[in-house]
KOLVEX-85148 format. One line per field, with one value per residue (C-alpha): x, y, z; residue in three letters. Coordinates in nm, 2 decimals, decimal comma. Each point is the difference from the previous one (the first is absolute). Layout:
<recs>
px = (X | ...)
py = (Y | ...)
pz = (Z | ...)
rest = (ALA | ...)
</recs>
This chain:
<recs>
px = (11,55 | 0,11 | -0,18 | -0,32 | 0,02 | 0,06 | -0,31 | -0,21 | 0,12 | -0,08 | -0,34 | -0,07 | 0,10 | -0,22 | -0,30 | 0,07 | 0,01 | -0,31 | -0,19 | 0,11 | -0,13 | -0,34 | -0,04 | 0,09 | -0,33 | -0,01 | -0,10 | -0,23 | 0,14 | 0,21 | -0,19 | 0,03 | -0,09 | 0,36 | -0,05 | -0,33 | 0,14 | 0,30 | -0,19 | -0,30 | 0,17 | 0,10 | -0,37 | -0,18 | 0,01 | 0,00 | -0,24 | -0,11 | -0,37 | -0,18 | -0,17 | 0,23 | 0,36 | 0,25 | -0,18 | 0,09 | -0,17 | 0,11 | 0,11 | -0,28 | -0,27 | -0,25 | -0,35 | -0,19 | 0,26 | -0,08 | 0,26 | -0,20 | -0,04 | 0,32 | 0,05 | -0,19 | -0,11 | 0,16 | -0,14 | 0,28 | 0,01 | -0,02 | -0,31 | -0,06 | 0,33 | 0,04 | 0,27 | 0,08 | 0,11 | 0,24 | 0,37 | -0,02 | -0,33 | 0,16 | 0,01 | -0,31 | -0,25 | 0,12 | 0,11 | -0,20 | -0,30 | -0,13 | -0,23 | -0,16 | 0,16 | -0,19 | 0,31 | 0,19 | -0,24 | 0,10 | 0,30 | 0,16 | 0,04 | 0,29 | -0,06 | 0,23 | -0,21 | -0,04 | -0,33 | -0,11 | -0,22 | -0,10 | -0,36 | -0,36 | -0,23 | -0,36 | -0,17 | -0,33 | -0,15 | 0,13 | 0,27 | 0,31 | 0,18 | 0,29 | 0,15 | 0,30 | -0,05 | 0,02 | 0,34 | -0,16 | -0,09 | 0,13 | -0,02 | 0,04 | 0,06 | -0,36 | -0,19 | 0,05 | -0,15 | 0,03 | -0,14 | -0,02 | 0,08 | -0,30 | 0,10 | 0,02 | -0,04 | 0,12 | -0,27 | 0,02 | -0,24 | 0,04 | 0,11 | 0,28 | 0,14 | 0,30 | 0,06 | 0,37 | -0,04 | -0,27 | 0,01 | -0,17 | -0,29 | -0,06 | -0,36 | -0,02 | -0,04 | -0,32 | -0,16 | 0,10 | -0,27 | -0,25 | 0,27 | 0,09 | -0,36 | 0,00 | 0,32 | 0,12 | 0,33 | 0,24 | 0,27 | 0,21 | 0,33 | 0,14 | 0,32 | 0,07 | 0,32 | 0,15 | -0,07 | -0,27 | -0,25 | -0,29 | -0,24 | -0,25 | -0,26 | -0,07 | 0,21 | -0,29 | -0,21 | 0,28 | 0,03 | -0,38 | 0,00 | 0,32 | -0,04 | 0,36 | 0,15 | 0,17 | 0,33 | 0,15 | 0,37 | 0,26 | 0,10 | 0,36 | -0,10 | -0,17 | 0,23 | -0,01 | -0,15 | 0,31 | 0,31 | 0,22 | -0,04 | 0,04 | -0,31 | 0,05 | -0,30 | 0,22 | 0,06 | -0,37 | -0,08 | -0,12 | 0,23 | -0,13 | 0,04 | -0,23 | -0,26 | -0,01 | -0,04 | -0,26 | 0,09 | -0,05 | 0,01 | 0,17 | 0,24 | 0,03 | 0,34 | -0,05 | 0,19 | 0,12 | -0,21 | 0,11 | -0,09 | -0,37 | -0,10 | 0,10 | 0,05 | 0,32 | 0,12 | 0,22 | 0,19 | 0,35 | 0,05 | -0,29 | 0,20 | 0,27 | -0,23 | -0,01 | -0,30 | -0,36 | -0,07 | -0,16 | -0,35 | 0,10 | 0,08 | -0,27 | 0,05 | -0,08 | -0,31 | 0,08 | -0,02 | -0,30 | 0,11 | -0,16 | -0,25 | 0,11 | -0,32 | 0,07 | 0,33 | -0,01 | -0,01 | 0,24 | 0,00 | 0,27 | 0,22 | 0,02 | -0,21 | -0,29 | -0,33 | -0,27 | -0,28 | -0,03 | 0,07 | -0,22 | 0,19 | 0,07 | 0,10 | 0,36 | -0,06 | -0,32 | 0,03 | -0,17 | -0,31 | -0,02 | -0,29 | -0,27 | -0,14 | -0,32 | 0,04 | -0,17 | -0,36 | -0,11 | 0,19 | 0,15 | 0,35 | 0,29 | 0,20 | 0,34 | 0,30 | 0,17 | -0,32 | -0,20 | -0,35 | -0,22 | -0,27 | 0,21 | 0,22 | -0,04 | 0,19 | 0,23 | -0,03 | -0,03 | -0,35 | -0,10 | -0,20 | -0,37 | -0,15 | -0,22 | -0,30 | -0,21 | 0,15 | -0,10 | 0,21 | -0,07 | 0,09 | 0,19 | 0,37 | 0,09 | 0,03 | 0,34)
py = (-3,48 | -0,12 | -0,34 | 0,18 | 0,22 | -0,31 | -0,18 | 0,32 | 0,02 | -0,36 | 0,03 | 0,31 | -0,17 | -0,29 | 0,22 | 0,19 | -0,33 | -0,13 | 0,31 | 0,00 | -0,35 | 0,10 | 0,30 | -0,18 | -0,12 | -0,37 | -0,05 | -0,26 | -0,33 | 0,04 | -0,23 | 0,01 | -0,20 | -0,15 | -0,11 | -0,17 | -0,16 | -0,15 | -0,13 | -0,14 | -0,15 | -0,32 | -0,07 | 0,08 | 0,17 | 0,36 | 0,06 | 0,29 | 0,08 | 0,20 | 0,21 | 0,01 | -0,03 | -0,21 | -0,23 | -0,31 | -0,34 | -0,26 | -0,34 | -0,16 | 0,15 | -0,24 | 0,05 | -0,01 | 0,18 | 0,33 | 0,22 | 0,02 | -0,37 | -0,07 | 0,21 | 0,14 | 0,33 | 0,17 | 0,31 | 0,25 | 0,36 | 0,09 | -0,21 | -0,34 | -0,13 | -0,29 | -0,24 | -0,22 | -0,36 | 0,05 | 0,09 | 0,26 | 0,15 | 0,30 | 0,20 | -0,07 | 0,00 | 0,33 | 0,20 | 0,03 | -0,21 | -0,31 | -0,01 | -0,25 | 0,06 | -0,11 | -0,17 | -0,13 | -0,05 | 0,12 | 0,24 | 0,24 | 0,37 | 0,18 | 0,29 | 0,18 | 0,08 | -0,24 | -0,10 | -0,27 | -0,13 | 0,16 | -0,14 | 0,10 | -0,20 | -0,11 | -0,06 | -0,14 | -0,17 | -0,35 | 0,05 | 0,21 | 0,03 | 0,19 | 0,08 | 0,19 | 0,36 | 0,11 | 0,10 | 0,34 | 0,04 | 0,31 | 0,14 | 0,34 | 0,13 | 0,06 | -0,26 | -0,29 | -0,02 | -0,20 | -0,32 | -0,30 | -0,33 | -0,15 | -0,34 | -0,28 | 0,05 | -0,27 | -0,08 | -0,18 | -0,04 | 0,28 | -0,25 | -0,12 | 0,34 | -0,03 | -0,37 | -0,08 | -0,14 | 0,18 | -0,24 | -0,28 | 0,24 | 0,17 | -0,03 | -0,12 | 0,28 | -0,14 | 0,05 | 0,37 | 0,17 | -0,01 | 0,10 | 0,31 | 0,12 | -0,03 | 0,19 | 0,35 | 0,16 | 0,11 | 0,21 | 0,14 | 0,06 | 0,33 | 0,17 | 0,06 | 0,14 | -0,03 | -0,38 | -0,17 | -0,19 | -0,23 | -0,03 | -0,23 | -0,20 | 0,10 | -0,23 | -0,02 | -0,17 | -0,25 | -0,07 | -0,08 | -0,21 | -0,20 | -0,02 | 0,10 | 0,33 | 0,21 | 0,15 | 0,29 | -0,05 | 0,27 | -0,02 | -0,05 | -0,33 | -0,14 | -0,22 | -0,02 | 0,34 | 0,18 | -0,09 | 0,09 | -0,27 | 0,27 | 0,21 | 0,37 | 0,23 | 0,27 | -0,20 | -0,05 | 0,37 | 0,16 | 0,23 | 0,36 | 0,07 | -0,29 | 0,12 | 0,35 | -0,14 | -0,26 | -0,35 | -0,28 | -0,37 | -0,10 | 0,18 | -0,22 | -0,02 | -0,01 | -0,28 | -0,03 | -0,18 | -0,22 | 0,09 | -0,04 | 0,06 | -0,34 | -0,05 | -0,13 | -0,19 | 0,24 | -0,26 | -0,03 | -0,34 | -0,15 | 0,02 | -0,22 | -0,27 | -0,33 | -0,22 | 0,10 | 0,36 | 0,02 | 0,11 | 0,36 | 0,06 | 0,09 | -0,04 | 0,31 | -0,01 | -0,05 | 0,31 | 0,03 | -0,02 | 0,25 | -0,13 | -0,02 | 0,14 | 0,34 | 0,04 | 0,25 | -0,15 | 0,11 | -0,01 | -0,18 | 0,31 | 0,00 | 0,31 | -0,02 | -0,03 | 0,25 | -0,26 | -0,37 | -0,20 | -0,32 | -0,32 | -0,19 | -0,35 | 0,01 | -0,32 | 0,12 | 0,17 | 0,34 | -0,01 | 0,22 | 0,24 | -0,13 | 0,26 | -0,04 | -0,05 | -0,15 | -0,02 | -0,18 | 0,22 | -0,30 | 0,03 | -0,09 | -0,31 | 0,04 | 0,10 | -0,29 | -0,21 | -0,05 | 0,14 | -0,29 | 0,24 | 0,14 | -0,26 | 0,15 | 0,31 | 0,15 | 0,35 | 0,28 | 0,10 | 0,35 | 0,08 | 0,03 | 0,33 | 0,15 | 0,22 | 0,18 | -0,21 | -0,34 | -0,25 | -0,03 | -0,37 | 0,05 | 0,08 | 0,32 | -0,03 | 0,04)
pz = (-2,48 | -0,34 | 0,05 | 0,09 | -0,31 | -0,22 | 0,15 | -0,06 | -0,36 | -0,08 | 0,16 | -0,21 | -0,32 | 0,07 | 0,07 | -0,33 | -0,20 | 0,17 | -0,06 | -0,36 | -0,03 | 0,14 | -0,22 | -0,32 | -0,16 | -0,08 | -0,36 | -0,14 | -0,11 | -0,32 | -0,23 | -0,38 | -0,30 | 0,00 | 0,36 | -0,09 | -0,31 | 0,17 | 0,30 | -0,19 | -0,31 | 0,18 | 0,08 | -0,32 | -0,34 | -0,10 | -0,29 | -0,21 | 0,03 | -0,27 | 0,26 | 0,30 | -0,15 | 0,19 | 0,24 | 0,20 | 0,03 | 0,27 | -0,10 | 0,22 | -0,23 | -0,14 | -0,15 | 0,33 | 0,21 | 0,19 | 0,16 | 0,32 | 0,07 | 0,18 | 0,31 | 0,30 | 0,15 | 0,30 | 0,17 | 0,05 | 0,11 | -0,37 | -0,06 | -0,16 | -0,13 | -0,24 | 0,08 | -0,30 | 0,02 | -0,28 | 0,06 | -0,27 | 0,14 | 0,18 | -0,33 | -0,22 | 0,30 | 0,14 | -0,31 | -0,32 | -0,07 | -0,17 | -0,30 | -0,23 | -0,34 | -0,31 | -0,15 | 0,30 | 0,28 | 0,35 | -0,02 | 0,24 | -0,10 | 0,17 | 0,24 | 0,24 | 0,31 | 0,28 | 0,15 | 0,25 | -0,28 | -0,33 | 0,01 | 0,04 | 0,22 | -0,02 | 0,34 | 0,11 | 0,30 | -0,10 | -0,26 | -0,07 | -0,33 | -0,15 | -0,34 | -0,12 | -0,10 | -0,36 | -0,14 | -0,06 | 0,36 | 0,19 | 0,35 | 0,16 | 0,35 | 0,08 | -0,20 | -0,23 | -0,34 | -0,32 | -0,13 | 0,22 | -0,17 | -0,17 | 0,14 | 0,03 | 0,37 | 0,24 | 0,26 | 0,33 | 0,29 | 0,25 | 0,26 | -0,23 | -0,09 | 0,23 | -0,08 | -0,03 | -0,35 | -0,20 | -0,29 | 0,20 | 0,09 | -0,34 | -0,13 | -0,36 | -0,25 | -0,14 | 0,33 | 0,05 | -0,22 | 0,28 | 0,26 | -0,20 | 0,00 | 0,38 | 0,07 | -0,04 | -0,10 | 0,28 | -0,15 | 0,29 | -0,16 | 0,12 | 0,10 | 0,37 | 0,14 | -0,35 | -0,02 | -0,19 | 0,22 | -0,08 | 0,29 | -0,18 | 0,19 | 0,36 | 0,23 | 0,24 | -0,27 | -0,06 | 0,37 | 0,03 | -0,31 | 0,07 | 0,38 | 0,06 | 0,10 | -0,26 | 0,14 | -0,18 | -0,08 | -0,08 | -0,36 | 0,11 | 0,16 | -0,31 | -0,21 | -0,38 | -0,08 | -0,14 | -0,19 | 0,29 | 0,27 | 0,27 | -0,07 | 0,06 | 0,00 | -0,14 | -0,31 | -0,05 | -0,02 | -0,32 | -0,18 | 0,06 | -0,37 | -0,09 | 0,25 | -0,16 | -0,35 | 0,09 | 0,11 | -0,25 | 0,09 | -0,33 | -0,23 | -0,31 | -0,17 | -0,37 | -0,17 | -0,36 | -0,26 | -0,28 | -0,35 | -0,07 | 0,36 | 0,13 | 0,37 | 0,13 | 0,31 | 0,19 | 0,20 | -0,15 | 0,16 | -0,20 | -0,33 | 0,15 | 0,13 | -0,19 | -0,06 | 0,01 | 0,13 | 0,34 | 0,06 | 0,04 | -0,37 | -0,24 | -0,37 | -0,20 | -0,22 | -0,37 | -0,21 | -0,23 | -0,36 | -0,25 | -0,24 | -0,37 | -0,12 | 0,15 | -0,19 | -0,28 | -0,35 | -0,27 | -0,38 | -0,20 | 0,00 | 0,37 | 0,05 | 0,26 | -0,16 | 0,09 | -0,04 | 0,07 | -0,31 | -0,03 | 0,02 | -0,32 | -0,09 | -0,15 | -0,20 | -0,17 | -0,34 | -0,03 | -0,21 | -0,30 | -0,02 | -0,23 | -0,24 | -0,19 | -0,38 | -0,30 | -0,09 | 0,31 | 0,24 | 0,17 | 0,14 | -0,22 | 0,10 | 0,16 | -0,21 | -0,19 | -0,05 | -0,31 | -0,01 | -0,11 | -0,10 | -0,29 | -0,17 | -0,35 | 0,05 | 0,25 | -0,15 | 0,25 | 0,04 | 0,07 | 0,31 | -0,06 | -0,08 | 0,25 | -0,08 | 0,26 | 0,27 | -0,17 | -0,19 | -0,38 | 0,00 | -0,34 | -0,06 | -0,19 | -0,38 | -0,16)
rest = (UNK | UNK | UNK | UNK | UNK | UNK | UNK | UNK | UNK | UNK | UNK | UNK | UNK | UNK | UNK | UNK | UNK | UNK | UNK | UNK | UNK | UNK | UNK | UNK | UNK | UNK | UNK | UNK | UNK | UNK | UNK | UNK | UNK | UNK | UNK | UNK | UNK | UNK | UNK | UNK | UNK | UNK | UNK | UNK | UNK | UNK | UNK | UNK | UNK | UNK | UNK | UNK | UNK | UNK | UNK | UNK | UNK | UNK | UNK | UNK | UNK | UNK | UNK | UNK | UNK | UNK | UNK | UNK | UNK | UNK | UNK | UNK | UNK | UNK | UNK | UNK | UNK | UNK | UNK | UNK | UNK | UNK | UNK | UNK | UNK | UNK | UNK | UNK | UNK | UNK | UNK | UNK | UNK | UNK | UNK | UNK | UNK | UNK | UNK | UNK | UNK | UNK | UNK | UNK | UNK | UNK | UNK | UNK | UNK | UNK | UNK | UNK | UNK | UNK | UNK | UNK | UNK | UNK | UNK | UNK | UNK | UNK | UNK | UNK | UNK | UNK | UNK | UNK | UNK | UNK | UNK | UNK | UNK | UNK | UNK | UNK | UNK | UNK | UNK | UNK | UNK | UNK | UNK | UNK | UNK | UNK | UNK | UNK | UNK | UNK | UNK | UNK | UNK | UNK | UNK | UNK | UNK | UNK | UNK | UNK | UNK | UNK | UNK | UNK | UNK | UNK | UNK | UNK | UNK | UNK | UNK | UNK | UNK | UNK | UNK | UNK | UNK | UNK | UNK | UNK | UNK | UNK | UNK | UNK | UNK | UNK | UNK | UNK | UNK | UNK | UNK | UNK | UNK | UNK | UNK | UNK | UNK | UNK | UNK | UNK | UNK | UNK | UNK | UNK | UNK | UNK | UNK | UNK | UNK | UNK | UNK | UNK | UNK | UNK | UNK | UNK | UNK | UNK | UNK | UNK | UNK | UNK | UNK | UNK | UNK | UNK | UNK | UNK | UNK | UNK | UNK | UNK | UNK | UNK | UNK | UNK | UNK | UNK | UNK | UNK | UNK | UNK | UNK | UNK | UNK | UNK | UNK | UNK | UNK | UNK | UNK | UNK | UNK | UNK | UNK | UNK | UNK | UNK | UNK | UNK | UNK | UNK | UNK | UNK | UNK | UNK | UNK | UNK | UNK | UNK | UNK | UNK | UNK | UNK | UNK | UNK | UNK | UNK | UNK | UNK | UNK | UNK | UNK | UNK | UNK | UNK | UNK | UNK | UNK | UNK | UNK | UNK | UNK | UNK | UNK | UNK | UNK | UNK | UNK | UNK | UNK | UNK | UNK | UNK | UNK | UNK | UNK | UNK | UNK | UNK | UNK | UNK | UNK | UNK | UNK | UNK | UNK | UNK | UNK | UNK | UNK | UNK | UNK | UNK | UNK | UNK | UNK | UNK | UNK | UNK | UNK | UNK | UNK | UNK | UNK | UNK | UNK | UNK | UNK | UNK | UNK | UNK | UNK | UNK | UNK | UNK | UNK | UNK | UNK | UNK | UNK | UNK | UNK | UNK | UNK | UNK | UNK | UNK | UNK | UNK | UNK | UNK | UNK | UNK | UNK | UNK)
</recs>
């Protein structure tokens, strides 16, 4: 009897614990800026963008690099999912978005909501392209809205869309102008069952173009799409609070600026490196010096002058004013010189007498 009671009690406790586990809601993946910073720092540099705050740039970045060259597409039950070839790709291709910054080139702006791919597509009968959404992009429960990225779009032939290495199939950018005019935007980012999905191009179209079947995979079976190697759908869910407030792809973290608005490299390890800086570090632009001509002038007493004083030559002696004198009305010579016109007498002459506005031409009588 006692043994039967003990078994019943153990079974009851197990059922209680199991039911408690089922009723406890699984929360989304606990990602934060600190988590991104520590995981991405070994693979690139943290920078401070004038527009987006603290951003990250991979060490592989070069002038002709594009974030969506190295990887491939997989169709999952959450839509088209980008699988990056980079070991660090589980974060910046599924959280936040990429943007072409005027100062740094391609950079990643942090965000805290997971998606199979934060991109918009362009589709046509022969070509398919994709580009990262704008950092200001947002999505709601019923519809998506915002600004699609202005480009550059990455285009491939429709038959190469599911190629294992996209880079080898990318159409040169100089040839994409005509393609853009013959394709249309497909923006299918949405929230379904509390998870962001991106349905993108119709799989049937891809099947016909590529000649191979497109099999839908469960997201848990797709590798390299989340920081945790064991993907859990529960950890991909959107926080309900974020859904109520409006879901944003990126939430920039504002960084500090140096005096004068200079940008700074936010990677603490860079200051300890020796030799030439790597390609990730950008030197700040020199500050513009004020022009001397705009500085206020001051008089010899140190007081600001209300008007601009004409410049003078310090080595040049000031000229004495020349006053008319004598019969001819010619100016007198400078002080200290002998007037050759009057050698007989150096007596002081009286000024000529004027009558009715005319000179008499004779000195006054004594």
